Structures are given as C-alpha cells and as structure tokens.
C-alpha positions in Angstrom: -11.6 -37.3 -41.9 -11.6 -39.3 -38.7 -8.3 -37.7 -37.6 -9.8 -34.3 -38.4 -12.8 -34.9 -36.2 -10.5 -36.1 -33.3 -8.4 -33.0 -33.5 -11.4 -30.7 -33.6 -12.8 -32.5 -30.5 -9.5 -32.2 -28.6 -9.2 -28.4 -29.4 -12.6 -27.9 -27.9 -11.9 -29.9 -24.7 -8.2 -29.4 -23.7 -7.4 -26.6 -21.5 -3.1 -25.3 -20.4 -0.2 -24.2 -22.9 3.0 -25.3 -24.3 4.2 -22.6 -26.6 7.2 -20.7 -27.8 8.5 -18.0 -25.5 10.9 -15.1 -25.6 13.5 -17.4 -23.9 13.0 -20.2 -26.5 11.6 -18.3 -29.5 12.5 -20.8 -32.3 10.6 -24.0 -33.1 11.6 -26.6 -35.7 9.2 -29.4 -36.7 10.0 -32.7 -38.6 6.9 -34.6 -39.6 5.3 -37.1 -41.9 2.3 -35.9 -43.9 -0.8 -37.3 -45.5 -2.6 -35.4 -48.3 -6.2 -36.1 -49.2 -7.7 -34.4 -52.2 -11.4 -33.4 -52.1 -13.7 -36.2 -53.3 -10.8 -38.7 -53.2 -10.4 -41.2 -50.3 -6.9 -42.2 -51.0 -3.9 -40.8 -49.2 -0.5 -41.9 -48.2 2.1 -41.0 -45.5 5.3 -39.4 -46.7 8.3 -37.5 -45.6 9.1 -34.8 -45.2 7.1 -31.9 -43.7 9.5 -29.3 -42.3 8.5 -26.3 -40.3 10.5 -23.4 -38.9 8.7 -20.7 -36.8 9.6 -17.9 -34.5 7.8 -16.3 -31.6 6.8 -12.7 -32.2 4.6 -11.5 -29.3 1.8 -12.8 -26.9 0.9 -16.2 -28.1 1.6 -15.5 -31.8 4.5 -16.9 -34.0 5.3 -16.6 -37.7 6.6 -19.6 -39.6 7.4 -21.3 -42.9 6.1 -24.9 -43.8 7.4 -27.1 -46.6 5.7 -30.5 -47.5 6.5 -33.1 -50.1 4.4 -36.2 -51.1 2.9 -38.2 -53.9 -0.8 -37.9 -54.3 -3.1 -40.2 -56.2 -5.9 -38.3 -58.0 -8.2 -40.0 -60.5 -5.9 -43.0 -60.6 -3.0 -40.7 -61.4 0.1 -40.7 -59.1 1.0 -36.9 -59.0 4.1 -35.4 -57.4 3.0 -32.9 -54.7 4.7 -30.2 -52.8 3.6 -27.0 -50.9 5.3 -24.0 -49.4 3.3 -21.8 -47.0 3.9 -18.9 -44.8 1.8 -19.2 -41.6 0.8 -17.3 -38.5 0.1 -19.5 -35.5 -1.7 -18.8 -32.3 -1.0 -21.0 -29.2 -4.2 -21.2 -27.2 -3.5 -20.0 -23.6 -4.8 -23.1 -21.8 -3.3 -26.4 -21.0 -4.2 -29.8 -19.5 -2.5 -33.0 -18.5 -3.5 -36.4 -19.9 -1.7 -39.5 -18.6 1.1 -37.4 -17.2 1.6 -35.5 -20.6 0.9 -31.8 -21.1 -1.3 -31.2 -24.1 -1.2 -27.9 -25.8 -3.6 -26.8 -28.7 -2.9 -24.3 -31.4 -4.6 -22.7 -34.4 -3.0 -21.3 -37.6 -3.7 -19.7 -40.9 -1.4 -19.2 -43.9 -0.9 -18.4 -47.6 1.5 -20.1 -50.1 1.8 -22.2 -53.2 1.0 -25.8 -54.0 1.8 -28.1 -57.0 0.2 -31.2 -58.3 2.1 -33.0 -61.0 3.4 -30.9 -63.9 0.5 -28.4 -64.0 2.5 -25.5 -62.4 2.3 -23.7 -59.1 -1.0 -22.7 -57.6 -1.5 -20.2 -54.8 -3.5 -21.4 -51.9 -4.9 -20.2 -48.5 -4.9 -22.5 -45.6 -6.1 -22.8 -42.0 -6.0 -25.5 -39.4 -5.1 -26.5 -35.9 -3.2 -29.1 -33.9 -1.9 -30.4 -30.6 1.5 -30.6 -29.0 2.1 -33.5 -26.6 5.0 -32.2 -24.5 7.6 -34.8 -23.7 10.2 -32.5 -22.1 10.8 -28.8 -21.7 11.8 -28.3 -25.3 10.6 -31.4 -27.1 7.0 -32.4 -28.0 5.1 -34.7 -30.3 3.0 -32.8 -32.8 -0.3 -33.7 -34.6 -2.1 -31.2 -36.9 -4.5 -30.8 -39.7 -4.9 -28.1 -42.3 -7.3 -27.4 -45.1 -5.9 -25.7 -48.2 -8.1 -24.0 -50.7 -7.0 -23.3 -54.3 -9.2 -21.2 -56.5 -7.8 -22.2 -59.9 -8.5 -24.7 -62.6 -6.4 -27.9 -62.7 -5.8 -27.6 -58.9 -7.3 -29.4 -56.0 -8.6 -28.3 -52.6 -7.2 -30.7 -50.1 -6.6 -31.7 -46.5 -3.2 -32.3 -45.1 -2.5 -34.2 -41.9 0.9 -34.1 -40.2 2.4 -36.1 -37.3 6.0 -35.4 -36.1 8.4 -34.1 -33.5 8.7 -30.4 -32.4 11.8 -28.8 -31.0 11.9 -25.5 -29.2 15.2 -23.8 -28.8 16.8 -20.4 -28.0 18.5 -18.9 -25.0 20.6 -21.2 -22.8 20.6 -22.0 -19.1 24.2 -21.5 -17.9 23.8 -22.9 -14.4 21.5 -25.7 -15.4 18.8 -25.0 -12.8 16.0 -25.0 -15.3 15.6 -21.2 -15.4 16.6 -19.6 -18.7 19.4 -17.1 -18.4 17.1 -14.3 -19.5 14.9 -14.8 -16.5 17.6 -16.1 -14.1 18.5 -13.4 -11.6 21.5 -15.6 -10.6 22.5 -17.1 -14.0 25.9 -18.5 -12.7 24.6 -20.1 -9.5 22.1 -22.9 -9.5 18.9 -21.9 -7.7 15.2 -22.4 -7.5 12.6 -21.7 -10.2 10.2 -20.0 -7.7 13.0 -17.7 -6.7 13.9 -16.6 -10.3 16.8 -19.0 -10.4 18.6 -17.8 -7.2 19.6 -20.0 -4.2 18.2 -19.8 -0.7 21.0 -20.9 1.6 19.0 -20.5 4.9 15.8 -21.9 3.5 13.6 -19.0 4.6 12.0 -18.5 1.2 14.1 -15.3 0.5 16.7 -15.6 -2.3 20.3 -14.9 -1.2 20.4 -11.9 -3.6 17.8 -10.1 -1.5 18.5 -11.7 1.9 20.5 -9.4 4.2 21.1 -12.4 6.5 21.6 -15.3 4.0 22.8 -17.8 6.6 20.2 -17.1 9.3 16.5 -17.9 8.6 14.4 -14.8 8.8 11.2 -13.1 7.5 10.5 -11.5 4.2 9.2 -8.4 5.9 12.6 -8.2 7.8 14.8 -8.5 4.6 15.5 -12.1 5.5 16.9 -11.4 9.0 15.6 -12.9 12.3 13.7 -11.1 15.0 14.3 -13.2 18.1 11.9 -11.2 20.4 9.2 -10.9 17.8 8.8 -7.1 18.3 9.1 -6.3 14.6 12.8 -5.2 14.7 15.5 -7.3 13.2 18.1 -8.5 15.7 20.9 -6.7 13.8 19.3 -3.3 14.5 17.5 -4.1 17.8 19.4 -2.8 20.9 17.2 -5.1 23.0 17.1 -8.3 20.8 16.0 -10.6 23.6 13.2 -8.3 25.1 10.1 -7.3 23.1 9.8 -3.6 22.6 6.7 -1.4 23.1 5.0 1.5 21.3 6.8 0.9 18.0 10.2 0.9 19.8 12.6 -2.0 19.8 13.1 -1.9 23.6 10.6 -2.2 26.6 9.6 0.5 29.1 10.0 -1.2 32.4 8.8 1.7 34.6 6.0 2.8 32.2 7.2 6.4 32.0 7.1 6.5 28.2 10.9 6.3 27.9 12.3 3.0 26.7 15.0 1.3 28.8 17.7 1.8 26.3 17.6 5.6 26.8 16.1 5.8 30.3 18.7 6.7 33.0 16.3 5.4 35.6 14.6 2.4 33.9 12.9 1.3 37.1 11.7 4.7 38.3 9.2 6.9 36.4 10.5 10.2 35.3 10.1 12.8 32.5 12.0 12.7 29.3 13.4 16.2 30.1 15.2 14.6 33.1 16.3 11.4 31.1 13.6 9.3 32.7 14.5 10.1 36.3 12.3 11.8 39.0 12.3 15.6 39.3 12.8 17.3 42.7 9.6 17.9 44.7 10.4 19.9 47.8 6.8 19.9 49.3 6.3 16.2 48.4 2.9 16.7 46.8 3.7 14.7 43.7 4.1 17.8 41.6 7.8 18.5 40.7 9.2 21.9 41.6 9.6 22.8 37.9 5.8 22.5 37.5 4.6 23.5 41.0 3.1 27.0 41.3 3.3 26.5 45.1 6.6 24.6 45.5 6.9 25.2 49.2 3.2 24.4 50.0 1.8 21.0 49.6 -1.0 21.1 47.2 -2.9 19.2 44.5 -1.8 18.3 41.0 -5.2 19.5 39.8 -4.2 23.0 40.9 -0.6 22.9 39.7 0.8 21.9 43.1 -1.2 24.5 45.0 -3.9 23.9 47.7 -7.4 23.4 46.5 -9.4 26.6 46.3 -11.6 27.2 49.4 -15.3 27.5 48.7 -15.2 30.8 50.6 -12.6 32.2 48.2 -14.6 31.0 45.2 -17.8 32.6 46.6 -15.9 35.9 47.3 -14.5 36.2 43.8 -17.7 35.2 42.1 -19.8 37.6 44.2 -17.5 40.6 43.9 -18.8 43.4 41.6 -17.3 46.7 40.7 -19.9 49.4 39.8 -19.4 52.4 37.4 -21.1 55.7 36.8 -23.2 56.3 33.7 -21.1 56.3 30.5 -17.9 56.0 32.6 -15.0 53.5 32.7 -13.2 55.1 35.7 -13.2 53.1 38.9 -15.0 54.9 41.6 -13.1 55.5 44.9 -15.9 53.7 46.8 -15.0 50.5 44.8 -11.2 50.5 45.3 -11.5 48.5 48.5 -13.2 45.6 46.6 -10.2 45.6 44.2 -7.7 45.6 47.1 -9.5 42.7 48.8 -9.4 40.8 45.5 -5.6 41.5 45.1 -5.0 40.1 48.6 -6.7 36.8 47.7 -4.7 36.6 44.4 -1.5 37.1 46.3 -2.4 34.3 48.8 -3.4 31.8 46.0 -0.8 32.4 43.3 -2.1 29.6 41.1 -5.5 31.2 40.6 -6.3 32.8 37.3 -9.4 35.0 36.8 -11.5 36.5 34.1 -12.4 40.2 34.4 -15.8 40.6 32.7 -17.1 44.1 31.8 -20.9 44.9 31.3 -23.1 47.9 30.4 -26.8 48.9 30.8 -29.2 49.3 27.9 -28.8 53.1 27.3 -27.0 53.9 24.0 -26.1 51.9 21.0 -25.1 48.3 21.3 -21.7 48.7 19.6 -20.9 51.6 21.9 -21.9 49.7 25.0 -19.6 46.9 23.9 -16.6 49.3 23.7 -17.6 50.8 27.1 -17.7 47.3 28.7 -14.2 46.6 27.3 -12.9 49.8 28.8 -14.4 49.1 32.2 -12.8 45.6 32.3 -9.4 46.9 31.2 -9.6 49.7 33.8 -10.0 47.2 36.7 -7.3 44.9 35.1 -4.8 47.9 35.2 -5.6 48.5 38.9 -4.9 44.8 39.7 -1.7 44.8 37.7 -0.5 48.0 39.5 -0.9 46.0 42.8 1.6 43.4 41.6 -0.5 40.7 40.0 1.0 39.2 36.8 -1.1 40.0 33.7 -0.8 36.3 32.6 -3.2 35.5 35.4 -5.8 38.0 34.1 -8.2 37.6 31.1 -10.4 40.5 30.0 -13.8 40.2 28.3 -16.4 42.8 27.4 -20.0 41.7 27.0 -21.7 45.1 26.4 -25.4 45.0 27.2 -25.8 41.3 26.3 -25.7 39.9 29.9 -28.1 42.1 31.9 -28.2 40.8 35.5 -30.4 43.4 37.1 -33.9 44.8 36.0 -34.1 48.0 33.9 -36.5 49.6 36.4 -36.0 51.2 38.8 -33.0 53.3 37.8 -31.1 52.2 41.0 -31.3 48.6 39.8 -30.5 49.5 36.2 -27.3 51.2 37.4 -26.0 47.9 38.8 -25.7 46.6 35.2 -22.8 49.1 34.7 -20.4 46.7 36.4 -17.4 44.4 36.3 -17.6 40.9 37.6 -14.9 38.2 38.2 -14.7 34.5 37.6 -12.1 31.9 38.5 -10.7 30.2 35.3 
C-alpha cells in the first residue's frame, strides 16, 4: 500500500510527457510484479509481467498485459496469472527530476485472472504509473493496478509492477535524432529545430528553403542577403550597394520620383515622360513648353505658365453684365459691345477660363425661369465661340430666379435681374 500511495502522490505532482507517438507507436514492457490479495499482507515479486501496446491517437494507446506469479492466500500458495486488454492515457505534462524526465499515465482494462485451480475469472482493472525516461526510446516503468473480480472463489487484488519500457517504430536514416516520418531531409543529417534539415550558412533557414544556402541571409528574404538593407535581396537588387527609396531597390538622387536605374538624367530633375530629363522651356519661367499655355511669354506656374491676371482684368470680367428683354434669350444689339470687349481680353490672356452664369427675374414659374436662364447663358457662349474662343475655356450655368441681385421694385431695377454675368475660374 505504501507504493500505491507514492504513485498516487507522484501522479498528482508531476507535470511533462513521455509517450508513444506516430513515429514510435509500439511499446514493449518487461517487468517484475507483486500481487496483494485483499485482506492479505503477504506478497512476493515474480517474473514475468509482459506488456505490448500500440499508439492509436492523441495520448491514447491500446495494449495487452500478461502476468504470472505465486500468491499466498490463507496460508495457501496459489499459482496466479492474468491476461488483460487495456486502454492507456499518457498525461500530457512532464517534469524533470535529477536530470530524468518523469511521465505519468493512467489506464483501465478488462481481462481474466486465475488463482490456483479454481478456473478463470473475469476482472476489471484500473490504475496508473510513471515512466522514468533513460533515453529517447527506453524508460524505467513503475505502476499499480487494482483488479476487481465479482465472482465467488476469486479475490480482488492489487498488482504492482516495476520494469523496463521500450518504444520502437520508424527509423532515423541519417541518425540526426529526427524520425524519418518528420525529417524533411531524411538522407542528410540536420537539426531537430529545422525538421531534420541542415543549415550550411547558419542563418537559421534550412538549406531546402534557402535560395542562397552558402550566404547568410534573412528568413523574409528566402535566406538571401540584403547588403544595403533596403528590403531587396542582392540577387534581384540592381543597386545592391545603395539603399532604395519608395519601395524601389534603387535611390533617386535628384528627387524627381524616378529611380537612378531608369533615370536618364539621375542628377537633374525631369518628368517620367522625358525619362527623368528636363523638358524644354523657351520662356524660362519654369513651366515646360508642353505644359505652358503661354510658352513665349514668361509667366507663373500657378497660371500654367501665363502672367498673373491683372486686378483690372478681374474687375472687368466680374463686373460685366449682359442684360435681356422680358422672357427673351436673344442678346440685344446694345449688349454686343460688352461681349466684344470680353473676347478681346480672353484673346490676350489665353490661359483664362470663365463661367457664363445666366439669371432670370421673379416673373413666371421657377422651372421655366431655370430653362430661360440656361438659354441666356448658352446664347452668350455661342457669341463668344463665334469670335474664336475655344469652348473648353467656357463653362455655362443657369441659376433661374435663385440669385436675385437687384430689387424687384421699381421695374427698371427688376429688369437687371434678366442678366448674364461672368466669373474667372
């Protein structure tokens, strides 16, 4: 009973696991056993106890146990044997004691037992034990089981076993300690942490995945080096000694957004359309001819290469109004001079774009006034286009009666709301 208490205590304290695995699924145990019948204190050690088990899944294995002994009961020396089928569970925890890994397990079973000549009796059993791992596949084993027999002339009893356990199964062809089933390089000795594969350059990446196995590199770079540290491996970096920029492997010396490896003028800013070289700029205003709306006149980049708009011009355009008769969209002859003056200004400043905004007075329905204001704006637009101004410089809007500028009374003021106004865009 003392051994039983010790085993129960150990099972409650120890914690890591030594168990059968898919690589070493078979286990064979050779042990001595001691049988103690209930209410009897006498027991003796005897050979053999033999066990054979096989891993099935998880931490479970199935096995067969055979034991033989002589048991003294009521001063009678009885021949004893038992044969049990068991299911064992290896507890998934492990600890180390004095340099030895200790692994607990539990089991339950069903079988037959015999005491003397009284025949075979069926029994159920349960118990537990510990494996003391000596090497990868060899361990000392100590266990205890309780067997219950519900028949007359039979005895409930405890059985203790102490012996040697051997795990066996798949081989290790290259002898690197990684079983062939798990070894990604079964014919070449390697490292356990790299699934049995070697690492020739010592960069932590197995040769099987290392695209540069003789040059230390980084895992994120498939094992290849990156000398300039820009995130591009040397083998694909056109500028391996100079860090790149903007997710490119090469630098941009002139800062024009075109990396040096494709920039025909790497030390002079230029657009991509011209392979990184400057575009021609006849008037020298910093706006290339291809983008300069006034290529022969020095201007400002804010105005597409044209001179800044004079305040007088802005005032003229914003103050010009074209008036219309009641319910009419035809430009009056008295207003054509204003249109001509506007066209002259647009011809002088070719970069200017304007909005032509039509309006109406309150008379009539709102939806009709909206249509009428559109017609007035388009009428003036047509006159400007007929004088040679490109339509892309003109935008038309109709606001109906929504933007009254003049009072509704007297009628002379109300009439001014039937108008077209201009605005520089």
